[in-house]
C-alpha positions as CSV (number, residue, x, y, z in Angstrom):
1,P,108.7,104.3,109.8
2,L,108.3,100.7,111.3
3,S,108.1,97.5,109.2
4,A,106.2,95.3,111.2
5,P,107.3,91.5,111.1
6,D,105.4,88.3,109.6
7,G,102.8,90.1,107.8
8,R,101.2,91.8,110.8
9,G,101.3,95.5,109.5
10,R,97.7,95.3,108.8
11,A,96.8,93.8,112.6
12,L,98.9,96.8,113.9
13,R,97.2,99.5,112.1
14,D,94.1,98.1,113.6
15,A,95.0,97.9,117.1
16,L,96.5,101.3,117.3
17,E,93.5,102.5,115.3
18,R,91.5,101.2,118.7
19,L,93.9,103.2,120.8
20,G,93.0,106.4,119.0
21,V,96.3,106.4,116.5
22,N,95.8,107.0,113.1
23,A,98.8,105.4,111.2
24,A,99.5,104.9,107.3
25,G,100.4,102.1,105.7
26,G,103.2,101.6,103.0
27,Q,101.1,102.6,100.0
28,G,100.6,99.2,98.8
29,K,104.4,98.9,98.1
30,E,105.3,97.7,101.4
31,P,101.8,96.4,103.3
32,D,103.6,96.0,106.7
33,L,105.1,99.3,107.1
34,I,103.6,101.6,109.8
35,R,103.8,105.1,109.4
36,V,102.6,107.5,112.0
37,G,103.4,111.3,111.7
38,H,103.9,113.8,114.8
39,Y,103.3,117.2,114.0
40,A,104.0,119.2,117.1
41,P,106.9,120.7,117.2
42,G,108.9,119.8,120.8
43,G,105.6,117.9,121.8
44,W,107.3,115.2,123.8
45,P,104.4,114.7,125.7
46,E,102.6,113.7,122.9
47,L,105.7,111.4,121.5
48,C,105.6,109.7,124.4
49,L,102.1,109.1,124.2
50,L,102.7,107.7,120.5
51,A,105.3,105.3,121.3
52,G,103.6,104.0,124.5
53,S,100.6,103.2,122.5
54,L,102.7,101.8,119.8
55,Y,104.0,99.2,122.3
56,G,100.4,98.4,123.2
57,A,99.7,97.5,119.8
58,G,102.7,95.6,119.1
59,R,101.8,93.7,122.5
60,R,98.3,93.1,121.2
61,C,99.4,91.8,118.1
62,G,102.4,89.2,119.4
63,L,105.0,91.5,118.7
64,L,107.4,92.6,121.7
65,L,109.4,95.9,120.7
66,A,112.7,95.7,122.2
67,D,114.4,98.8,124.0
68,G,116.7,99.0,120.9
69,F,113.4,100.2,118.7
70,F,112.9,103.2,121.5
71,G,116.5,103.8,121.5
72,A,116.7,104.4,117.8
73,A,113.4,106.3,117.6
74,W,114.7,108.7,120.4
75,S,118.0,109.0,118.5
76,R,115.8,109.8,115.0
77,W,113.9,112.2,116.6
78,S,116.8,114.2,118.4
79,K,118.5,114.3,114.9
80,E,115.5,115.5,113.1
81,G,114.4,117.9,115.8
82,A,117.8,119.5,115.5
83,E,117.5,119.9,111.9
84,E,114.8,121.9,112.1
85,R,116.1,124.3,114.8
């Protein structure tokens, strides 16, 4: 999950949708939370496309996702993948 700052969660979800990525919100509890599911085990190419789409959608909404965001995403993806193996 990603929390979009400054109330831009809806705009970010809309931008992702225009790129063909369906993102869910925070189920009303956290309207600026962005959740995207990735269900292919070991699907590194799909994860790269998803990360690129998220970066592009963020730029369209005026958000700049820093390198630290992608580093944290990689660490979490690697940890969760290791737990599943």
